[in-house]
C-alpha positions as CSV (number, residue, x, y, z in Angstrom):
1,M,23.4,27.0,-6.8
2,W,23.8,26.7,-3.3
3,K,20.3,27.5,-3.0
4,E,19.4,24.9,-5.3
5,F,21.4,21.9,-4.1
6,K,19.8,22.5,-0.5
7,E,16.6,22.6,-2.0
8,F,17.3,19.2,-3.5
9,I,18.6,17.7,-0.3
10,S,15.8,18.7,1.7
11,R,13.4,17.6,-0.7
12,G,10.9,14.3,0.8
13,S,12.0,11.8,-1.4
14,V,16.1,12.1,-1.2
15,L,15.4,11.5,2.6
16,D,13.7,8.7,2.1
17,L,15.8,7.4,-0.2
18,A,18.9,8.1,2.3
19,V,17.0,6.6,5.0
20,A,16.1,3.4,3.5
21,V,19.8,3.2,2.1
22,V,20.8,3.5,5.6
23,M,17.8,0.9,7.2
24,G,18.3,-1.4,4.3
25,T,22.4,-1.8,4.8
26,A,21.1,-2.6,9.0
27,F,18.2,-5.0,7.6
28,G,20.9,-6.7,5.2
29,A,23.1,-6.9,8.1
30,I,20.6,-8.8,10.1
31,I,19.1,-11.2,7.3
32,N,23.2,-12.1,6.3
33,S,23.8,-13.2,10.1
34,L,20.4,-15.3,10.2
35,V,21.7,-17.3,7.0
36,N,25.4,-17.1,8.3
37,D,25.0,-17.6,11.6
38,V,21.4,-20.0,11.9
39,I,20.4,-21.4,8.7
40,M,23.6,-22.4,7.2
41,P,24.9,-24.2,9.9
42,I,21.7,-26.4,10.3
43,V,22.0,-26.9,6.3
44,G,25.4,-27.9,7.1
45,V,24.7,-30.2,9.3
46,L,21.5,-31.8,7.4
47,L,24.0,-31.9,4.1
48,G,26.4,-34.4,6.7
49,G,28.6,-31.2,6.7
50,L,29.3,-31.0,3.3
51,N,31.3,-27.3,2.7
52,F,30.7,-26.3,-0.8
53,T,33.3,-23.7,-0.8
54,S,35.7,-26.2,-1.0
55,L,34.7,-27.6,-4.3
56,A,37.3,-27.0,-7.4
57,I,38.0,-28.1,-10.6
58,T,41.9,-27.9,-11.8
59,V,42.0,-26.7,-15.5
60,G,45.6,-26.7,-16.2
61,E,47.1,-24.0,-14.0
62,S,43.7,-22.4,-12.9
63,Q,41.4,-23.8,-10.8
64,I,37.3,-23.3,-11.3
65,L,35.8,-22.5,-7.8
66,Y,32.1,-23.9,-8.6
67,G,31.5,-24.2,-4.7
68,N,31.7,-20.9,-4.4
69,F,29.2,-20.5,-6.8
70,I,26.8,-22.5,-5.5
71,Q,27.4,-21.5,-2.1
72,A,26.2,-17.9,-3.3
73,I,23.0,-19.4,-5.3
74,L,22.2,-21.2,-1.9
75,N,22.9,-18.3,-0.3
76,F,21.1,-15.9,-2.7
77,L,18.0,-18.6,-2.2
78,I,18.2,-18.5,1.6
79,I,18.2,-14.9,1.6
80,A,15.4,-15.1,-0.4
81,A,13.3,-17.0,1.4
82,S,13.8,-15.1,4.7
83,M,13.3,-12.0,3.0
84,F,10.0,-13.3,1.8
85,L,9.0,-14.4,5.3
86,V,9.6,-11.2,6.6
87,V,8.0,-8.7,4.7
88,K,4.9,-11.3,4.3
89,S,4.8,-11.6,8.8
90,A,5.6,-7.6,8.7
91,N,2.6,-7.1,6.0
92,S,0.5,-9.1,8.2
93,M,1.0,-7.6,11.1
94,M,0.0,-3.7,9.6
95,K,-3.1,-4.7,7.9
96,K,-5.6,-3.1,9.5
97,P,-9.3,-4.9,9.2
98,E,-11.0,-3.3,6.1
99,T,-14.3,-1.6,7.8
100,T,-17.2,-0.9,5.6
101,P,-17.7,3.2,5.6
102,P,-21.0,3.6,7.1
103,P,-24.0,4.5,5.0
104,P,-24.7,7.9,4.1
105,Q,-27.1,10.2,6.1
106,P,-30.3,10.9,4.4
107,T,-31.3,14.0,2.6
108,A,-33.7,16.2,4.2
109,E,-35.3,15.1,0.9
110,E,-35.5,11.3,1.4
111,Q,-36.1,11.7,4.6
112,L,-39.6,13.4,4.0
113,L,-39.6,10.9,0.8
114,T,-39.3,8.1,3.1
115,Q,-42.3,9.3,5.9
116,I,-44.6,9.2,2.7
117,R,-44.2,5.7,2.1
118,D,-44.3,4.9,5.4
119,L,-48.0,6.5,5.9
120,L,-49.0,5.1,2.3
121,Q,-47.6,1.8,3.4
122,E,-49.2,2.2,6.8
123,Q,-53.0,3.3,5.4
124,T,-52.8,0.5,2.4
125,K,-52.8,-2.0,5.4
126,K,-55.5,-0.6,7.4
127,Q,-57.8,-0.2,3.9
128,R,-57.1,-4.7,3.8
């Protein structure tokens, strides 16, 4: 059982997944900081200092905090747009120019046939 566990843990896919989770968490912190510390203050200024989280309706003794819901939607849209732009720019930096492979070298038979063709063309030109 220990051997099977060791094999499972040392598989490339498990290690890749672990690295992806750690990197995703770290990247998530960067995106959250971008949204909360850079973009949302600008949005707040553009909206005249309106704070969505304070919006609520009282129904009976309970409060419906619809402002938090609006803020969550806004955060999601801004995070999604930020992720889109970051991934798009990263992909454009990673793109390698597409090169066409060189044509295959002609075989010995093809070279001989080409020479014969060229000789026949020369003879035809001389006869005219």
